[in-house]
N, C-alpha and C positions, 0 to 999 in steps of 0.2 A: 381488488382485494388480493392479498398475497396469503396463501395457505402456509402456515408454519407448523412443523411438527415439534412438540415440546418434549419428545422422549428419545431423541437421537444422540444426545450428548452425555456420556458417562462422566460428568465432571463431579461437582459436589452434589449432595442429594437434593438441594434446592436450586441447583444451577439452571436446569431447563425452565423452571417456573420463573426465575428472575429474568432470564432472557426473553421469555414469552411476554412477560409484563412490560419489559422495556420496548419490545417490538410493537405491542398494541398501543402503549402510551405515546410513543414518538411518531409512528408512521400512520396508524389508522386514525388517531385523533387529528393528526395534521391534515389528512385528506378531508375529514369532516369540516374542519375550520376553513379549508380552502374552498370547498363547495359553498360554504356560507358567505364567502367573500370577506372573511375576517383577516386572514393572512395566508401566505402560501404554505404548503405542507412542510417545507424545510425550516420554517421559522420554529415550529414545534420540535423538530428533530434537533436543531441547533441548541435549543433551550435544554432538551433532555441530555444531550452530550456534554454541554458546558455548565450544566446546572450545579454540579458539585465542585466547587473550587478546590484546587490542591492546597494542602497546608504549606505555609511558608517555612523554609528551612533556614535557621539562623546561621548555618555554616556556609551558605551560598550567597554570593553577590549577584543580584539580578539587575540587569540594565535593559531598559527599553529604548529602542531607536526607531527611526523611520528612514528608510532608504527607498528612493523613488516612489514615495507616497505609500509604501507598504510597511507594516509593523514588523520589527525584528526584535526578538528577545534573546539576550545573552545571559547564560548561566555560567558562573565560574566560582571556584572556591574563594573564600574571603582571604585566606592566607596567600601572600604573594608567592609567585612561582620561583623556585630556586634554579630552574632550567626551563628551556622551551618545552612545551607540552603538546599533547595531541589536540587537534581541533576537529570537532564533530559538527557537521552541518546536517540538520535533521528536518525532514519534511513530514508533516502530520498527514494522517489519512482522513477519509471522509468523503470519498467519491468526488472530490473537487467542489463539493457543495456545502459541506459543514466541517466542523473540527476547529481546533484552536491551538495556540502556542503554549497552552498550560498543560503540559504533559508531565504529570507527577512522576511517573515511573522513569522517564528519560532523564529528567533533571536531577532527581535524587541519586539514581544508580550510576549514571555515567559521569557526572561531574564530581562525585565524591572521590574519584580516582585521579584528581588533579588534572582533569580534562577541561576543555572549554567547549560548551555546547551552544550553538546558534540555532534557534528555532524560528522559522520564518513563517509568518502568517500571510501566505499568498492570498490574493483576493479570490473570493468564492463566486462560483456560478450559481444561479443564473444572472445575478446582478452584474457580474463581470464575466462575460462569455468566454468560452473556449476559443482560442488556445492561450488566453491571457495568463493562466496559472503557470504554464511552462515558462513564459517570459519572466514572470515574477521569480520563479525558482532559479532561473539562470542568472537574473540580476543579483539575487542573494549570493549565489555561488561566486560570481565574479567579484562582488564586494568583499566577500570573505577572503578570497585567495589573493586579492590585491592589498589587503590590510593585515597580513599575518604578523608582521613585526609589531604592530600596535597592540596585539593581543598575546604576544609572546608564544606564538604557535610555531612549531617545527614544520617547515614546508615539506618535509618528508613524511609527516604523520597527519595527513588530511584524510578524514573519513567522511564519506557522503552516505547518508542513511535515510530511511523512511519506512513507514508501515502502510500496507494496503495501497491506495492510490499514491500515497507519498513515496512508497517504494518504487512505484512506476515512474514518478517524477525523478527520483534519484537515479534510476537506471538510465532514463533518457539523458539526463544531465551528464552522467559519466560518459555516455556515448558521444555527446556533442563536444565535450571538452577535449576529445582526442584530436580535434581540428585546430586547437590553439596550443602551439608549441611554446609560447612565451610564458605560460602559466606552469606552476609546479604540478607534478604528476600526482594524481589521487592515489593514496596508499591503499585504500580498501573501500568497498561498498558493502553496506549492511542492509539487507532487504528482508523485512519482516512481513510474512504472508503477502507477497506481492501479487498484483494483478497485472499481467504482462501481455495479454493478447485478446483480440476480439474476433478471432477467426473461427474457433471451434467451441461451441457451448454444449457439445456432446461428449467431451472427454470424461473419463471415469469419475473424477471428483465432481464434475458438474451434474452427473446423473445421481451419484450416491448422496450428495449433499444438497440436492435440489430444493429441499424443504427445511433445511437446518437453519435455525437462527444463529447470528443476527443478520446473515446475508444469504437468503435463498436465491436460487438461480434467476428467477424472474426479476427479483429486485436488482440484481446486477445490471440487467438490461434496462430496467426502468431508470436507474441512476445514470446510465449512459445517455438516455434521452434528455433527462433533466440537466445533465452536465452540458449537453449541446444546446440547451434552451429550446427544446422542441417538444411537441406534444407526444407523449408515449403512445405509440401505435405498433402494430404488427409484431408484438412481443413474441407470440408463439412461432411466427415464421423465423424470427431470428434465433430462437431456441433450437429450431431444426436446421439452422445454418443456411437458410435460403438466401441470405444476404451475400454469400461468397460466390463469385464467379468461378466456373470450373477451372479456368486457367490458373487462377490464384490458388485454388485448392490443390491442384497438382503441383504447383511450384513449391508450396510451403509444407507439403505433407512430410517431407524429409526432416522437418523441424517441429511440426505440430501434428501429432498423431497419437492415438491411443496405443498404437503398437510400440511407442517409445516409452510408455509408462511401465515400470516393473510389475510383474504379475502379482506381487504381494499387495499392491494397491488396488487390485481388482476383485479381491475376495469378498467384499461386501456387496457385490452385485454390479455387473456392468454388461450391457447389451450393445453390441456394435449397431450404430444407427443405420436405418434403411436409407438408401440413396434418395435424395430430394432434388427437386428442380430448382435451378437458380431463378430468382425473381428480381428483375432489374429495379422495380419500384421499391423493393425492400432494401436493396443495396443502396439506392439513392438516399433513403431515409437515414442511414447510419454509416455511410461510406467512410466517415472520419475514424471510426474505430478500427479500421484496417490500416491506418496510416502509421508511420513510425513513432509518433508521439503516444498513441494509444497502445501500439503493439510493438514495443522494442524487442520482443522475442524474435521478431522477423528480420532483425538487422543481419546484414551479410557477414560471412565469416571473417572478412577482412577487417571488420569493426570489432567483432566479438573477441578475436585473438589478441587485441591490444588492451583489453579492459583490465582494471586492477583486480587483485585477488578479492574474493567475495565471501561473505557470510550470508547464508540464506536460511531463513526459518520457514518451515511449512507446518501446517496443522492438519491432522487427519480429518477432522469434521469441518473442513473449510472448502467451500465450493471452488476457491481459487488454488487449492493445493497443487493441482497438476501444472499450473503456470510456473510455479516455483520449481517443480521437479524437472520440467522441460528446459527451463533456463539453466538450471544446475548442469544438466547433461550437455547443453550447448557450450557452456563455459569450459567444462572439463574436456569435451571433444576438441576444443581449441587451445588446450594447454594452460588454461587459467586455473590457478588453485582455488578450490572451493571448500569452505568449512560449512557443513550442513547439519542443522538440528531439526529433527522431525518430532513434533509433540504429538504423541499418540492419543492424548485425550483433549487436545486443544481445538479451538474453534476460531473462526475469523473475528478479529477485534478483541481477543481475550485480554490483551495488555491494557485495554481501556479500564479494566477493573482492578488493575494491579495497585496495591498500596492502600486500599480502602477497607482494611480490616475484614469484617465478616463478608463483605461484598467481593472479596478477592477469590481467585481460583488458584489452587496449588500449581496447576500447569503453567500459570503466568510466571510464577517465581522460577520454575524450571527453565522457561525460555529466557527470562532476564539473566539468570545466572550464567547460562551458556553464552549469551551475547557479551556480557561483561567480561567473562573469561577470554573470549575471543579478542575484544578490544585491548585488554591488558596484555595480550600476547604480542601485539604489534610493536 
């Protein structure tokens, strides 16, 4: 059972209640049905996330394709382009275990500006185990970049983007593409509240937002286990960072440390964690989360310095906030231009509610406006 605080988000007056209801409906009911042998817990979560279909927009042309057995949805304006346009490749969030290509906020806001948006429905875990999601995302990117002419996309205006774990995928793909000199260079990466490391779960945002819906800290680790298709165990040991060998802790503290987080983000309460002993059995249970695919924040400077300019969105009431702050610092330290938007009243996954009338949050529009302005500036 995951404890959730319903009072930590100063969004709209009914915001915490709505989020708490969503959490109980999707996660706790899912666990009950799984124990009864009716379905796995993610079946309910997927239904809750995908249950409200986005409205069709008459101004958009929507085309569904299948590439390497994986669904791809293309959104573009119905009016024919008068010149080559921006191409946006978008990876949805959902911890690699849920989520869909029906993103109302992305298709409506981004493609109305004469852009082309490709939304890739990578196959989900646990039915399709890790690291298949990365291969699917890479296939999508290669397909897109090799067919730019067909879609009238300017090869100098390719944007790779995503939210949550989709932002993780986008980050990894941008790093991988540096090895292929035959492809066009990515113009920019847009990362919305990204999760970028599995090294330190005691950073300030992980402490401050440990019980904030819709993604409390323990749920982050639970999702890691489910994504790896393993039984969730030793959650508390991982929260204390017992899974990290001392040699790795020392190697990466120059990039992942609370000391690198600005003091203004520690005012809500942060206590430096007490030293803990490394537990090899805990490391063995989740060693994949320390790999480059899970933790692109740990990439060497020789990679980071080659990355395209970036737009990073962080939310104050998001357990993953500091992942974005640390990646912002790494990029800037390596001379990569960064446009950063911090949403003071935002929480993880807030854009999932964008565009649904009374179910929307004002902070979601704030984020969307900033991202659209950034894309339009390219």
